N, CA, C and O atoms as a Maestro MAE file, in Angstrom:
{
 s_m_m2io_version
 :::
 2.0.0
}

f_m_ct {
 s_m_title
 :::
 protein
 m_atom[288] {
  # First column is atom index #
  i_m_mmod_type
  r_m_x_coord
  r_m_y_coord
  r_m_z_coord
  i_m_residue_number
  s_m_chain_name
  s_m_pdb_residue_name
  s_m_pdb_atom_name
  i_m_atomic_number
  :::
  1 25 0.815 -1.191 0.000 1 A "MET " " N  " 7
  2 3 0.000 0.000 0.000 1 A "MET " " CA " 6
  3 2 0.863 1.261 0.000 1 A "MET " " C  " 6
  4 15 0.493 2.275 -0.592 1 A "MET " " O  " 8
  5 25 2.016 1.189 0.670 2 A "GLU " " N  " 7
  6 3 2.917 2.336 0.696 2 A "GLU " " CA " 6
  7 2 3.439 2.653 -0.693 2 A "GLU " " C  " 6
  8 15 3.671 3.816 -1.022 2 A "GLU " " O  " 8
  9 25 3.627 1.617 -1.514 3 A "CYS " " N  " 7
  10 3 4.110 1.809 -2.880 3 A "CYS " " CA " 6
  11 2 3.113 2.637 -3.684 3 A "CYS " " C  " 6
  12 15 3.509 3.514 -4.451 3 A "CYS " " O  " 8
  13 25 1.828 2.362 -3.511 4 A "ILE " " N  " 7
  14 3 0.791 3.110 -4.234 4 A "ILE " " CA " 6
  15 2 0.792 4.562 -3.783 4 A "ILE " " C  " 6
  16 15 0.709 5.469 -4.611 4 A "ILE " " O  " 8
  17 25 0.885 4.791 -2.475 5 A "ASN " " N  " 7
  18 3 0.899 6.148 -1.959 5 A "ASN " " CA " 6
  19 2 2.126 6.915 -2.443 5 A "ASN " " C  " 6
  20 15 2.022 8.092 -2.790 5 A "ASN " " O  " 8
  21 25 3.269 6.270 -2.467 6 A "ALA " " N  " 7
  22 3 4.489 6.910 -2.951 6 A "ALA " " CA " 6
  23 2 4.356 7.258 -4.426 6 A "ALA " " C  " 6
  24 15 4.766 8.335 -4.857 6 A "ALA " " O  " 8
  25 25 3.779 6.336 -5.200 7 A "GLN " " N  " 7
  26 3 3.577 6.587 -6.625 7 A "GLN " " CA " 6
  27 2 2.590 7.737 -6.827 7 A "GLN " " C  " 6
  28 15 2.801 8.583 -7.695 7 A "GLN " " O  " 8
  29 25 1.520 7.775 -6.039 8 A "ASP " " N  " 7
  30 3 0.547 8.861 -6.128 8 A "ASP " " CA " 6
  31 2 1.182 10.200 -5.800 8 A "ASP " " C  " 6
  32 15 0.915 11.202 -6.463 8 A "ASP " " O  " 8
  33 25 2.019 10.212 -4.778 9 A "GLU " " N  " 7
  34 3 2.692 11.456 -4.386 9 A "GLU " " CA " 6
  35 2 3.669 11.903 -5.468 9 A "GLU " " C  " 6
  36 15 3.764 13.091 -5.776 9 A "GLU " " O  " 8
  37 25 4.389 10.951 -6.039 10 A "GLU " " N  " 7
  38 3 5.337 11.284 -7.110 10 A "GLU " " CA " 6
  39 2 4.596 11.830 -8.327 10 A "GLU " " C  " 6
  40 15 5.024 12.813 -8.932 10 A "GLU " " O  " 8
  41 25 3.479 11.186 -8.684 11 A "TRP " " N  " 7
  42 3 2.679 11.647 -9.812 11 A "TRP " " CA " 6
  43 2 2.150 13.049 -9.546 11 A "TRP " " C  " 6
  44 15 2.202 13.906 -10.428 11 A "TRP " " O  " 8
  45 25 1.648 13.291 -8.360 12 A "ALA " " N  " 7
  46 3 1.101 14.603 -8.004 12 A "ALA " " CA " 6
  47 2 2.168 15.684 -8.100 12 A "ALA " " C  " 6
  48 15 1.900 16.786 -8.578 12 A "ALA " " O  " 8
  49 25 3.365 15.373 -7.652 13 A "GLU " " N  " 7
  50 3 4.467 16.344 -7.717 13 A "GLU " " CA " 6
  51 2 4.860 16.628 -9.160 13 A "GLU " " C  " 6
  52 15 5.069 17.782 -9.535 13 A "GLU " " O  " 8
  53 25 4.963 15.576 -9.970 14 A "ASP " " N  " 7
  54 3 5.282 15.761 -11.391 14 A "ASP " " CA " 6
  55 2 4.198 16.582 -12.085 14 A "ASP " " C  " 6
  56 15 4.497 17.477 -12.876 14 A "ASP " " O  " 8
  57 25 2.951 16.273 -11.787 15 A "TRP " " N  " 7
  58 3 1.841 16.990 -12.429 15 A "TRP " " CA " 6
  59 2 1.825 18.459 -12.008 15 A "TRP " " C  " 6
  60 15 1.536 19.339 -12.819 15 A "TRP " " O  " 8
  61 25 2.132 18.716 -10.752 16 A "LYS " " N  " 7
  62 3 2.216 20.096 -10.258 16 A "LYS " " CA " 6
  63 2 3.287 20.871 -11.032 16 A "LYS " " C  " 6
  64 15 3.085 22.033 -11.384 16 A "LYS " " O  " 8
  65 25 4.411 20.228 -11.291 17 A "LEU " " N  " 7
  66 3 5.480 20.876 -12.055 17 A "LEU " " CA " 6
  67 2 5.047 21.166 -13.500 17 A "LEU " " C  " 6
  68 15 5.369 22.219 -14.049 17 A "LEU " " O  " 8
  69 25 4.325 20.236 -14.101 18 A "ILE " " N  " 7
  70 3 3.834 20.446 -15.465 18 A "ILE " " CA " 6
  71 2 2.903 21.657 -15.503 18 A "ILE " " C  " 6
  72 15 3.001 22.494 -16.400 18 A "ILE " " O  " 8
  73 25 2.005 21.745 -14.531 19 A "VAL " " N  " 7
  74 3 1.080 22.884 -14.463 19 A "VAL " " CA " 6
  75 2 1.856 24.185 -14.290 19 A "VAL " " C  " 6
  76 15 1.525 25.188 -14.923 19 A "VAL " " O  " 8
  77 25 2.877 24.184 -13.450 20 A "GLU " " N  " 7
  78 3 3.714 25.376 -13.257 20 A "GLU " " CA " 6
  79 2 4.424 25.762 -14.544 20 A "GLU " " C  " 6
  80 15 4.554 26.947 -14.848 20 A "GLU " " O  " 8
  81 25 4.881 24.782 -15.296 21 A "ILE " " N  " 7
  82 3 5.546 25.069 -16.575 21 A "ILE " " CA " 6
  83 2 4.581 25.754 -17.525 21 A "ILE " " C  " 6
  84 15 4.935 26.754 -18.149 21 A "ILE " " O  " 8
  85 25 3.357 25.227 -17.647 22 A "PHE " " N  " 7
  86 3 2.361 25.857 -18.518 22 A "PHE " " CA " 6
  87 2 2.022 27.268 -18.039 22 A "PHE " " C  " 6
  88 15 1.880 28.180 -18.854 22 A "PHE " " O  " 8
  89 25 1.892 27.452 -16.734 23 A "ASP " " N  " 7
  90 3 1.603 28.783 -16.191 23 A "ASP " " CA " 6
  91 2 2.737 29.757 -16.497 23 A "ASP " " C  " 6
  92 15 2.498 30.919 -16.828 23 A "ASP " " O  " 8
  93 25 3.966 29.277 -16.383 24 A "THR " " N  " 7
  94 3 5.129 30.116 -16.666 24 A "THR " " CA " 6
  95 2 5.173 30.509 -18.139 24 A "THR " " C  " 6
  96 15 5.481 31.655 -18.469 24 A "THR " " O  " 8
  97 25 4.871 29.577 -19.012 25 A "ILE " " N  " 7
  98 3 4.832 29.878 -20.446 25 A "ILE " " CA " 6
  99 2 3.755 30.909 -20.730 25 A "ILE " " C  " 6
  100 15 3.981 31.843 -21.498 25 A "ILE " " O  " 8
  101 25 2.584 30.754 -20.121 26 A "ASP " " N  " 7
  102 3 1.505 31.732 -20.308 26 A "ASP " " CA " 6
  103 2 1.924 33.116 -19.829 26 A "ASP " " C  " 6
  104 15 1.641 34.121 -20.482 26 A "ASP " " O  " 8
  105 25 2.599 33.161 -18.685 27 A "HIS " " N  " 7
  106 3 3.077 34.450 -18.161 27 A "HIS " " CA " 6
  107 2 4.121 35.061 -19.106 27 A "HIS " " C  " 6
  108 15 4.068 36.253 -19.408 27 A "HIS " " O  " 8
  109 25 5.039 34.263 -19.555 28 A "PHE " " N  " 7
  110 3 6.064 34.712 -20.498 28 A "PHE " " CA " 6
  111 2 5.418 35.264 -21.770 28 A "PHE " " C  " 6
  112 15 5.814 36.315 -22.275 28 A "PHE " " O  " 8
  113 25 4.422 34.542 -22.278 29 A "GLU " " N  " 7
  114 3 3.731 34.968 -23.489 29 A "GLU " " CA " 6
  115 2 3.009 36.299 -23.266 29 A "GLU " " C  " 6
  116 15 3.015 37.155 -24.151 29 A "GLU " " O  " 8
  117 25 2.395 36.481 -22.109 30 A "SER " " N  " 7
  118 3 1.713 37.748 -21.832 30 A "SER " " CA " 6
  119 2 2.709 38.904 -21.729 30 A "SER " " C  " 6
  120 15 2.406 40.024 -22.141 30 A "SER " " O  " 8
  121 25 3.881 38.639 -21.187 31 A "LEU " " N  " 7
  122 3 4.919 39.677 -21.134 31 A "LEU " " CA " 6
  123 2 5.390 40.054 -22.536 31 A "LEU " " C  " 6
  124 15 5.568 41.233 -22.840 31 A "LEU " " O  " 8
  125 25 5.590 39.055 -23.383 32 A "LEU " " N  " 7
  126 3 6.014 39.335 -24.755 32 A "LEU " " CA " 6
  127 2 4.960 40.137 -25.517 32 A "LEU " " C  " 6
  128 15 5.291 40.992 -26.339 32 A "LEU " " O  " 8
  129 25 3.694 39.852 -25.237 33 A "ASN " " N  " 7
  130 3 2.614 40.563 -25.924 33 A "ASN " " CA " 6
  131 2 2.559 42.040 -25.562 33 A "ASN " " C  " 6
  132 15 1.975 42.836 -26.297 33 A "ASN " " O  " 8
  133 25 3.155 42.408 -24.451 34 A "LYS " " N  " 7
  134 3 3.178 43.805 -24.023 34 A "LYS " " CA " 6
  135 2 4.242 44.624 -24.764 34 A "LYS " " C  " 6
  136 15 4.225 45.855 -24.730 34 A "LYS " " O  " 8
  137 25 5.155 43.932 -25.426 35 A "LEU " " N  " 7
  138 3 6.216 44.626 -26.144 35 A "LEU " " CA " 6
  139 2 5.712 45.148 -27.484 35 A "LEU " " C  " 6
  140 15 4.928 44.494 -28.171 35 A "LEU " " O  " 8
  141 25 6.175 46.326 -27.834 36 A "ASP " " N  " 7
  142 3 5.848 46.895 -29.140 36 A "ASP " " CA " 6
  143 2 7.061 46.653 -30.048 36 A "ASP " " C  " 6
  144 15 8.023 47.420 -30.043 36 A "ASP " " O  " 8
  145 25 6.987 45.565 -30.826 37 A "VAL " " N  " 7
  146 3 8.109 45.179 -31.680 37 A "VAL " " CA " 6
  147 2 7.636 45.065 -33.128 37 A "VAL " " C  " 6
  148 15 6.438 45.040 -33.408 37 A "VAL " " O  " 8
  149 25 8.594 44.997 -34.027 38 A "ASN " " N  " 7
  150 3 8.222 44.870 -35.438 38 A "ASN " " CA " 6
  151 2 7.648 43.478 -35.720 38 A "ASN " " C  " 6
  152 15 7.733 42.573 -34.890 38 A "ASN " " O  " 8
  153 25 7.076 43.336 -36.887 39 A "PHE " " N  " 7
  154 3 6.366 42.114 -37.265 39 A "PHE " " CA " 6
  155 2 7.265 40.877 -37.186 39 A "PHE " " C  " 6
  156 15 6.837 39.830 -36.699 39 A "PHE " " O  " 8
  157 25 8.493 40.993 -37.658 40 A "LEU " " N  " 7
  158 3 9.396 39.849 -37.671 40 A "LEU " " CA " 6
  159 2 9.689 39.354 -36.253 40 A "LEU " " C  " 6
  160 15 9.702 38.148 -36.010 40 A "LEU " " O  " 8
  161 25 9.922 40.259 -35.335 41 A "ARG " " N  " 7
  162 3 10.160 39.866 -33.943 41 A "ARG " " CA " 6
  163 2 8.904 39.250 -33.337 41 A "ARG " " C  " 6
  164 15 8.986 38.305 -32.553 41 A "ARG " " O  " 8
  165 25 7.758 39.779 -33.698 42 A "GLU " " N  " 7
  166 3 6.497 39.226 -33.210 42 A "GLU " " CA " 6
  167 2 6.334 37.776 -33.655 42 A "GLU " " C  " 6
  168 15 5.909 36.919 -32.879 42 A "GLU " " O  " 8
  169 25 6.677 37.516 -34.909 43 A "VAL " " N  " 7
  170 3 6.598 36.152 -35.433 43 A "VAL " " CA " 6
  171 2 7.576 35.247 -34.684 43 A "VAL " " C  " 6
  172 15 7.225 34.125 -34.319 43 A "VAL " " O  " 8
  173 25 8.790 35.723 -34.454 44 A "HIS " " N  " 7
  174 3 9.774 34.940 -33.713 44 A "HIS " " CA " 6
  175 2 9.290 34.635 -32.296 44 A "HIS " " C  " 6
  176 15 9.497 33.533 -31.788 44 A "HIS " " O  " 8
  177 25 8.655 35.598 -31.671 45 A "GLN " " N  " 7
  178 3 8.127 35.387 -30.325 45 A "GLN " " CA " 6
  179 2 7.038 34.318 -30.333 45 A "GLN " " C  " 6
  180 15 6.985 33.476 -29.437 45 A "GLN " " O  " 8
  181 25 6.187 34.350 -31.325 46 A "LYS " " N  " 7
  182 3 5.121 33.353 -31.431 46 A "LYS " " CA " 6
  183 2 5.705 31.954 -31.665 46 A "LYS " " C  " 6
  184 15 5.236 30.973 -31.088 46 A "LYS " " O  " 8
  185 25 6.721 31.877 -32.508 47 A "VAL " " N  " 7
  186 3 7.381 30.589 -32.751 47 A "VAL " " CA " 6
  187 2 8.023 30.082 -31.463 47 A "VAL " " C  " 6
  188 15 7.926 28.899 -31.136 47 A "VAL " " O  " 8
  189 25 8.670 30.970 -30.745 48 A "LEU " " N  " 7
  190 3 9.310 30.600 -29.481 48 A "LEU " " CA " 6
  191 2 8.290 30.060 -28.490 48 A "LEU " " C  " 6
  192 15 8.508 29.003 -27.897 48 A "LEU " " O  " 8
  193 25 7.186 30.763 -28.300 49 A "THR " " N  " 7
  194 3 6.189 30.301 -27.336 49 A "THR " " CA " 6
  195 2 5.519 29.010 -27.805 49 A "THR " " C  " 6
  196 15 5.211 28.142 -26.988 49 A "THR " " O  " 8
  197 25 5.293 28.878 -29.097 50 A "LEU " " N  " 7
  198 3 4.715 27.624 -29.602 50 A "LEU " " CA " 6
  199 2 5.650 26.445 -29.367 50 A "LEU " " C  " 6
  200 15 5.200 25.358 -29.008 50 A "LEU " " O  " 8
  201 25 6.947 26.654 -29.567 51 A "ASN " " N  " 7
  202 3 7.914 25.582 -29.324 51 A "ASN " " CA " 6
  203 2 7.985 25.217 -27.837 51 A "ASN " " C  " 6
  204 15 8.126 24.045 -27.488 51 A "ASN " " O  " 8
  205 25 7.887 26.215 -26.974 52 A "MET " " N  " 7
  206 3 7.887 25.929 -25.535 52 A "MET " " CA " 6
  207 2 6.632 25.148 -25.154 52 A "MET " " C  " 6
  208 15 6.708 24.205 -24.366 52 A "MET " " O  " 8
  209 25 5.485 25.528 -25.700 53 A "LYS " " N  " 7
  210 3 4.240 24.803 -25.421 53 A "LYS " " CA " 6
  211 2 4.314 23.378 -25.957 53 A "LYS " " C  " 6
  212 15 3.871 22.432 -25.306 53 A "LYS " " O  " 8
  213 25 4.873 23.241 -27.134 54 A "LYS " " N  " 7
  214 3 5.016 21.907 -27.729 54 A "LYS " " CA " 6
  215 2 5.877 21.016 -26.831 54 A "LYS " " C  " 6
  216 15 5.551 19.849 -26.613 54 A "LYS " " O  " 8
  217 25 6.959 21.560 -26.319 55 A "TYR " " N  " 7
  218 3 7.824 20.806 -25.422 55 A "TYR " " CA " 6
  219 2 7.085 20.459 -24.121 55 A "TYR " " C  " 6
  220 15 7.201 19.341 -23.619 55 A "TYR " " O  " 8
  221 25 6.334 21.410 -23.587 56 A "ALA " " N  " 7
  222 3 5.578 21.159 -22.357 56 A "ALA " " CA " 6
  223 2 4.526 20.078 -22.586 56 A "ALA " " C  " 6
  224 15 4.309 19.234 -21.717 56 A "ALA " " O  " 8
  225 25 3.876 20.095 -23.740 57 A "TRP " " N  " 7
  226 3 2.907 19.046 -24.056 57 A "TRP " " CA " 6
  227 2 3.585 17.682 -24.134 57 A "TRP " " C  " 6
  228 15 3.026 16.676 -23.696 57 A "TRP " " O  " 8
  229 25 4.799 17.655 -24.697 58 A "SER " " N  " 7
  230 3 5.506 16.373 -24.770 58 A "SER " " CA " 6
  231 2 5.886 15.891 -23.365 58 A "SER " " C  " 6
  232 15 5.852 14.691 -23.093 58 A "SER " " O  " 8
  233 25 6.248 16.822 -22.472 59 A "LEU " " N  " 7
  234 3 6.518 16.445 -21.082 59 A "LEU " " CA " 6
  235 2 5.257 15.919 -20.409 59 A "LEU " " C  " 6
  236 15 5.295 14.933 -19.672 59 A "LEU " " O  " 8
  237 25 4.146 16.588 -20.670 60 A "GLN " " N  " 7
  238 3 2.869 16.149 -20.106 60 A "GLN " " CA " 6
  239 2 2.542 14.737 -20.572 60 A "GLN " " C  " 6
  240 15 2.151 13.890 -19.769 60 A "GLN " " O  " 8
  241 25 2.699 14.484 -21.852 61 A "ASN " " N  " 7
  242 3 2.435 13.146 -22.384 61 A "ASN " " CA " 6
  243 2 3.387 12.114 -21.796 61 A "ASN " " C  " 6
  244 15 2.991 10.978 -21.533 61 A "ASN " " O  " 8
  245 25 4.635 12.503 -21.592 62 A "TYR " " N  " 7
  246 3 5.604 11.598 -20.975 62 A "TYR " " CA " 6
  247 2 5.161 11.218 -19.557 62 A "TYR " " C  " 6
  248 15 5.213 10.049 -19.177 62 A "TYR " " O  " 8
  249 25 4.729 12.210 -18.785 63 A "ILE " " N  " 7
  250 3 4.287 11.956 -17.414 63 A "ILE " " CA " 6
  251 2 3.064 11.040 -17.407 63 A "ILE " " C  " 6
  252 15 2.986 10.104 -16.611 63 A "ILE " " O  " 8
  253 25 2.113 11.314 -18.297 64 A "ILE " " N  " 7
  254 3 0.918 10.472 -18.377 64 A "ILE " " CA " 6
  255 2 1.302 9.044 -18.727 64 A "ILE " " C  " 6
  256 15 0.828 8.093 -18.105 64 A "ILE " " O  " 8
  257 25 2.165 8.900 -19.726 65 A "GLU " " N  " 7
  258 3 2.596 7.565 -20.149 65 A "GLU " " CA " 6
  259 2 3.386 6.862 -19.052 65 A "GLU " " C  " 6
  260 15 3.203 5.667 -18.819 65 A "GLU " " O  " 8
  261 25 4.254 7.593 -18.387 66 A "LYS " " N  " 7
  262 3 5.095 7.019 -17.336 66 A "LYS " " CA " 6
  263 2 4.244 6.388 -16.244 66 A "LYS " " C  " 6
  264 15 4.512 5.264 -15.820 66 A "LYS " " O  " 8
  265 25 3.240 7.089 -15.794 67 A "TYR " " N  " 7
  266 3 2.455 6.580 -14.676 67 A "TYR " " CA " 6
  267 2 1.338 5.632 -15.111 67 A "TYR " " C  " 6
  268 15 0.847 4.849 -14.298 67 A "TYR " " O  " 8
  269 25 0.935 5.691 -16.368 68 A "SER " " N  " 7
  270 3 -0.080 4.745 -16.818 68 A "SER " " CA " 6
  271 2 0.542 3.373 -17.118 68 A "SER " " C  " 6
  272 15 -0.163 2.364 -17.119 68 A "SER " " O  " 8
  273 25 1.851 3.330 -17.372 69 A "ASN " " N  " 7
  274 3 2.527 2.065 -17.671 69 A "ASN " " CA " 6
  275 2 3.085 1.371 -16.439 69 A "ASN " " C  " 6
  276 15 3.446 0.196 -16.501 69 A "ASN " " O  " 8
  277 25 3.161 2.087 -15.316 70 A "GLU " " N  " 7
  278 3 3.723 1.476 -14.108 70 A "GLU " " CA " 6
  279 2 2.739 0.464 -13.526 70 A "GLU " " C  " 6
  280 15 1.526 0.677 -13.525 70 A "GLU " " O  " 8
  281 25 3.283 -0.618 -13.044 71 A "LYS " " N  " 7
  282 3 2.466 -1.663 -12.412 71 A "LYS " " CA " 6
  283 2 2.134 -1.273 -10.977 71 A "LYS " " C  " 6
  284 15 2.968 -0.740 -10.246 71 A "LYS " " O  " 8
  285 25 0.923 -1.549 -10.608 72 A "ILE " " N  " 7
  286 3 0.488 -1.242 -9.235 72 A "ILE " " CA " 6
  287 2 0.636 -2.468 -8.376 72 A "ILE " " C  " 6
  288 15 0.326 -2.429 -7.186 72 A "ILE " " O  " 8
  :::
 }
 m_bond[287] {
  # First column is bond index #
  i_m_from
  i_m_to
  i_m_order
  :::
  1 1 2 1
  2 2 3 1
  3 3 4 2
  4 3 5 1
  5 5 6 1
  6 6 7 1
  7 7 8 2
  8 7 9 1
  9 9 10 1
  10 10 11 1
  11 11 12 2
  12 11 13 1
  13 13 14 1
  14 14 15 1
  15 15 16 2
  16 15 17 1
  17 17 18 1
  18 18 19 1
  19 19 20 2
  20 19 21 1
  21 21 22 1
  22 22 23 1
  23 23 24 2
  24 23 25 1
  25 25 26 1
  26 26 27 1
  27 27 28 2
  28 27 29 1
  29 29 30 1
  30 30 31 1
  31 31 32 2
  32 31 33 1
  33 33 34 1
  34 34 35 1
  35 35 36 2
  36 35 37 1
  37 37 38 1
  38 38 39 1
  39 39 40 2
  40 39 41 1
  41 41 42 1
  42 42 43 1
  43 43 44 2
  44 43 45 1
  45 45 46 1
  46 46 47 1
  47 47 48 2
  48 47 49 1
  49 49 50 1
  50 50 51 1
  51 51 52 2
  52 51 53 1
  53 53 54 1
  54 54 55 1
  55 55 56 2
  56 55 57 1
  57 57 58 1
  58 58 59 1
  59 59 60 2
  60 59 61 1
  61 61 62 1
  62 62 63 1
  63 63 64 2
  64 63 65 1
  65 65 66 1
  66 66 67 1
  67 67 68 2
  68 67 69 1
  69 69 70 1
  70 70 71 1
  71 71 72 2
  72 71 73 1
  73 73 74 1
  74 74 75 1
  75 75 76 2
  76 75 77 1
  77 77 78 1
  78 78 79 1
  79 79 80 2
  80 79 81 1
  81 81 82 1
  82 82 83 1
  83 83 84 2
  84 83 85 1
  85 85 86 1
  86 86 87 1
  87 87 88 2
  88 87 89 1
  89 89 90 1
  90 90 91 1
  91 91 92 2
  92 91 93 1
  93 93 94 1
  94 94 95 1
  95 95 96 2
  96 95 97 1
  97 97 98 1
  98 98 99 1
  99 99 100 2
  100 99 101 1
  101 101 102 1
  102 102 103 1
  103 103 104 2
  104 103 105 1
  105 105 106 1
  106 106 107 1
  107 107 108 2
  108 107 109 1
  109 109 110 1
  110 110 111 1
  111 111 112 2
  112 111 113 1
  113 113 114 1
  114 114 115 1
  115 115 116 2
  116 115 117 1
  117 117 118 1
  118 118 119 1
  119 119 120 2
  120 119 121 1
  121 121 122 1
  122 122 123 1
  123 123 124 2
  124 123 125 1
  125 125 126 1
  126 126 127 1
  127 127 128 2
  128 127 129 1
  129 129 130 1
  130 130 131 1
  131 131 132 2
  132 131 133 1
  133 133 134 1
  134 134 135 1
  135 135 136 2
  136 135 137 1
  137 137 138 1
  138 138 139 1
  139 139 140 2
  140 139 141 1
  141 141 142 1
  142 142 143 1
  143 143 144 2
  144 143 145 1
  145 145 146 1
  146 146 147 1
  147 147 148 2
  148 147 149 1
  149 149 150 1
  150 150 151 1
  151 151 152 2
  152 151 153 1
  153 153 154 1
  154 154 155 1
  155 155 156 2
  156 155 157 1
  157 157 158 1
  158 158 159 1
  159 159 160 2
  160 159 161 1
  161 161 162 1
  162 162 163 1
  163 163 164 2
  164 163 165 1
  165 165 166 1
  166 166 167 1
  167 167 168 2
  168 167 169 1
  169 169 170 1
  170 170 171 1
  171 171 172 2
  172 171 173 1
  173 173 174 1
  174 174 175 1
  175 175 176 2
  176 175 177 1
  177 177 178 1
  178 178 179 1
  179 179 180 2
  180 179 181 1
  181 181 182 1
  182 182 183 1
  183 183 184 2
  184 183 185 1
  185 185 186 1
  186 186 187 1
  187 187 188 2
  188 187 189 1
  189 189 190 1
  190 190 191 1
  191 191 192 2
  192 191 193 1
  193 193 194 1
  194 194 195 1
  195 195 196 2
  196 195 197 1
  197 197 198 1
  198 198 199 1
  199 199 200 2
  200 199 201 1
  201 201 202 1
  202 202 203 1
  203 203 204 2
  204 203 205 1
  205 205 206 1
  206 206 207 1
  207 207 208 2
  208 207 209 1
  209 209 210 1
  210 210 211 1
  211 211 212 2
  212 211 213 1
  213 213 214 1
  214 214 215 1
  215 215 216 2
  216 215 217 1
  217 217 218 1
  218 218 219 1
  219 219 220 2
  220 219 221 1
  221 221 222 1
  222 222 223 1
  223 223 224 2
  224 223 225 1
  225 225 226 1
  226 226 227 1
  227 227 228 2
  228 227 229 1
  229 229 230 1
  230 230 231 1
  231 231 232 2
  232 231 233 1
  233 233 234 1
  234 234 235 1
  235 235 236 2
  236 235 237 1
  237 237 238 1
  238 238 239 1
  239 239 240 2
  240 239 241 1
  241 241 242 1
  242 242 243 1
  243 243 244 2
  244 243 245 1
  245 245 246 1
  246 246 247 1
  247 247 248 2
  248 247 249 1
  249 249 250 1
  250 250 251 1
  251 251 252 2
  252 251 253 1
  253 253 254 1
  254 254 255 1
  255 255 256 2
  256 255 257 1
  257 257 258 1
  258 258 259 1
  259 259 260 2
  260 259 261 1
  261 261 262 1
  262 262 263 1
  263 263 264 2
  264 263 265 1
  265 265 266 1
  266 266 267 1
  267 267 268 2
  268 267 269 1
  269 269 270 1
  270 270 271 1
  271 271 272 2
  272 271 273 1
  273 273 274 1
  274 274 275 1
  275 275 276 2
  276 275 277 1
  277 277 278 1
  278 278 279 1
  279 279 280 2
  280 279 281 1
  281 281 282 1
  282 282 283 1
  283 283 284 2
  284 283 285 1
  285 285 286 1
  286 286 287 1
  287 287 288 2
  :::
 }
}
């Protein structure tokens, strides 16, 4: 039973970190949106935030897969 509780706690901690990463990306994106920059820089900023979100989604999928494949 302790193994299940430890796994639940580990999953909860990992999931909390994923949520923090998404929140940080959202905050970063809102800060970038406040800048008055030319079109090319705006496009680069959008590409940057999309790549960060894509990476965060891959981390999220990794966490889901990691804990769904573990034996209880």
